[in-house]
N, C-alpha and C positions, 0 to 999 in steps of 0.2 A: 503493500500499498505506500503511495505516495504521499509524504506527511509534510511537505516543503507546498509551500502558495504560489501558485504562477502569479503573472501580475500582467494587465493587460496587452502589456507589449507585448510578451511571453504569446500571448494567445494568438493576436494580430502576424507574427511570423511564424507558426506555426500552420496560421492558413493562410497564410499569405492575402490579407486583409486589413485595411488601415486601423488605428488605432477606436479611431470614434464610430468605423460600424463597429466593432465590436463591445464599444458602448452604448449605443443603440442599442445592439442584440440583447445584451445583458438587460438592460432597463426596460423594454417593449416598446421604446419607442422612437418616432422617425420611418422611414419606408424602409424596410428590408424585408425580403421575400423570407415566406417562413423557412423553406431549405436551409438558406443563413444562417437562421434562428437557431434553428436545429440543431444547426452543425457547430456555432460558437456553446449552444448552452454544454451538450456533451463534451467537450473539449473540454469547458470551463470545470464540468465535476469531475472525469478524470483526472486535470492537472492539479482539485483539491485549490482551484480560485474561489476567492472571499473577497465580496468587495471592502472595499474601505469608505465603511460609513463618515467616520471622523471628517476623510479629506471632501468627502462630497458636501457636508454640511457646513464646513471652512469656505469651500465655492460658493456656499450661499450666503457668508456673512453671519453662520451661527456655527456654533460646535455642539450646541445642547448639553454642553457639560455643565454641571458644577467642580466646584475645587474644593477641598476637603482638609484643612489642618491640626492632627492634635498632634497635642504629646505623645500619647503615648495608644499600644490596644491593652499595654497586660492589664490583667485583672478586669471586671464586671463593666466597669463606669462609660467608659469612653466606647466599648464596643457595645453597648446596648445604647447610646447615643447615636452610634453611627448606623444603627439598625433602625430607628426614627428617620434619622437623614433620607435614607437608602430608598424606605415605604416611601416617605412622603416625595421627593424626587420620581423615583418609578411610575407612581402615579399620573405624574405630571409631563412624564415623557421623557427626562431628563436624566446618563451618566452622572455617574459617583467618581473622582479621581478622587482618592484617598493616600495625604501624605503623612508622614510621622516626624515631629522635632526631638521624638526621644530627650524630650527636656534642655533642649539646647540651643541656644536664642542663635548662632551662627546655620544650624543646620533651618532655623524656621524660615531664615532669609531665604534659604536656595530652595528649600520647599516654596515658595513665594514665588520666586524667577519662574521655575519649574513649571506651574500654574500657568503662571502670563505667558510662558513661552508655548503654550499648549490652548492657549487662546480662550480656558475657560468664561463660562458668562456670568460668576458669580462668584464667591468665596463664602465660607465660615469657617471661622477659627476659634478654638479655646487655645489661650496661649501658654509656653514653655516656662516652665518655671524657673529659668535665667530671664527670662523677656526684659528689661526696666527700659530700656529705650526701643520704643514704637515707630518709631520713625519710617521704619520700610511700611508700616501700614498709612499712614499718612501719605507717603508717594501712591500707593493704591486709589486711594480716595480724589486723589485729585485727576486721574484716571479716570474720574466716573464709573469705575469697576463699582457694580453690586457687594456690599460685605456687609458679615455678620456677626457677631462676637456670641458667643456661647459660655456659658460657665465659668472662666476666667478669661473677665477682660478687665481691657485696658482703661487706665484715666485719658480719656479723650471726650471732649464734647462735642454732642449729635453725630453720638454713633447707633446703629443699630443693634439690639443685645440679648440675646435668650436669658436669664439667667436664677438659681435657685433663690429664696429670701432665706441666706446663711445663717445671715443674724437668729433670725426667729427659729428657726429649727436649731440652730446651735443654743439659743437660750431653754428652748423646750428639754435638753436633754441636760442640763444643767439641772433646771427648776422640777425635773424628777429625780435627779439623784439627791437635790434637797434634799425631796420630798421622801427619800427612800432613810433620810438621818444624818446624811451626811455631810460633814461641817468641814475637812479636809479635804478641799477636793484641787489634784494635780488636775492641769492641762499642758498635753505634749503639741503645742501650735505650731502651723510649717510658716512658711517666707512671709515678713510681712507687707512687699511690696505686692500680694496677688490680694486682690478684693475678699477670695472667696476666704482666706486664712486670716484675715485682718477683721472681715465682720466677725466670724466665729470668735477670734477671741476677744472682739469688744463682747459680746454675749458673756462671755462668761466672765469678765469682768463688770458686766453690768445686774447679772444674776446675782451673784456673792453681795455686790454695794445691797441689790434690793432687800437681802434678808439680814444684812447689816452687817455683814462678813468682811474684817480686812482683808485687803488685797496682800497677798505674802508673794513677792518674787523669786524665793525661793522654791513653791509649787508650781513654778513655770519655765518648760524647758523650749524651746524654737529650735527645731531641724528641717531635713528633708522630707519627713514620714516618711521615710521607708521600712522595712522590714527589721533592718538591721541599725534602723535609727532609731527607731520606738524603743529596742531591746537598750541602745546605749542609753535613753532618755530616760528612761524604768529605771536604770541602773540609779542614772545620778540624781533623780528624785528621791529615792529609796534613800538615800544614803545622807541628802538636807533633810528629808523631812519622813523618819520612818512612822512615823503615825500616821503616813494620808491614809485615809480611810474612799477614795473613790480619784479614777483619775478620767477625763473627759478629752478628746482627741481627734484633732481636728481630720482626720480620715480613719479607715477600719484598719487598713496594713498595720498603724503604727501602734493601734492596740493592738494586733497579732503580738509582734515585737516585744509587747510588753506583759503579757500572760505567762511565756515560762519565768520568767525575770521572778515577776509574782511566788511562781510555786519555788522556784527553787528557792526563794526567802522564808517558805512555810507558809504561805500566807493564801488563803481560800479564796476564791471570785465564787461568789460576791458578798459573803458570808465575812468578811475582812477590809476585801477591796473592792467597790464598785467599780464596775467598767461599762464606760459608753464610745460609741465611734461616731461613724459621720459616714456613709455614702451608702449602705446596704448592700456593700460587696456579696456574692453570692456564698463567699468560706463564709460568712459571719455564721450559716445556719451548720456548719460543719463544724465550727470551735466546743469547745467542751469548756463551759459552758457558753451555751447561743449567745450571741454577741446583740448587746441592744446596739441600736446605731439611727441615724435620718437617711430617708430615702428621698434620692434626690429626682425620681422623675425621669428616668435619667430618656425610657425613649418618648415621652414627650418635649423634650426640652429638644430632642432633635426633630422630632417633626414641625413643631413652633420654629426653631430657628431655617430651618427650609422652607415654613413656607412665609417666613419674612422676605427670606433674598429671593424667594419666585415674582415675590410684590411686587420686589425692587426690577428683577430684570422687565419684569413684563411695563413697568411705566420709565422713566426718565428718570434715573437716580440723582440727578441731581434737582430734580418735582418733587421727590419721593422725600416725604416726614420721616424723620429718623424714631426710629419706635423700641420702647425696651419696655421688655415683657417680664414678667417676675411670677417665677411659677411657684407654688406651697408646699414645701417641706412638710412630711408625714415622719412621726417620731415612732420609731418601732420598738417596743419596750418585747426583753426579753430576759431570760434568768442572768443574764453576766450581771443584772443590776438592782433585779427585783429582792426585798424584803433585807436589805444591806443593813442596816442598822446602824453603821458606824463601829469605829473602836476603840471611841471615846478620848 
């Protein structure tokens, strides 16, 4: 079986016809005899010819492709957001081209160049962990190319974005821990230049203040929220505050890293230390005990983001009023935080 793909030029050479005749025969257009049409189609099938739909679309001034840049597709969150994006794009007749920045601002810029070269009709972006300078996105906006951010969004005026109410989700998680009798609640936070991490930390501080509990900087540890860094954060927090009775982390992965450290210290979950994370990753149902977390409405975020982008594609971008959609979180209470009671 011939697995290589023939081109129109190759078909034309083999049949001694012009490339334009081959093209018209394959598309069913133009005045071509039925005999010639059949000869072309038979050879095309034998040689595994596949039409280049992207090239055809570009000749018409359309790529019918949307670009997406995500920090990574590890874990569950971004994979489920992408599922929502692809579902919405496919229903609207668009293809999706996905790039990963791998949490690197330099890679993110290269991703952007790749999508611009591919002449995508709009771009959806969630910022990388290391992105602080967002000038490359300002350059995109100056081109009047539709641009929508989701989850991790820059501090730019007049941008369209879809975000979760991270503050509300984090506040609910800390309120829940307080309601379980916890009073020395630690926080494993993420980089504060990211909107999501900053809002979750702010909610932690405000929830403590609402219950007249003092802020203790030794109960707070900032990191990149990976599994190893969650483990290291927990070791540091326990060393500084051996009497802590709960941990709220800005994502689930950091909590997963903290769990073996607590067990190694002889502490029970949740009887001695209650735990709550953020994201509702699938593995939170595989931990022992199951992890209390905040659901981020992943697929809805993807569907909403692509709907905003398609609205911009349908209109003139410079005439489109930027929109910011805020989704409401859901606290998912599981065994890791229930009836903790605190250690005094």
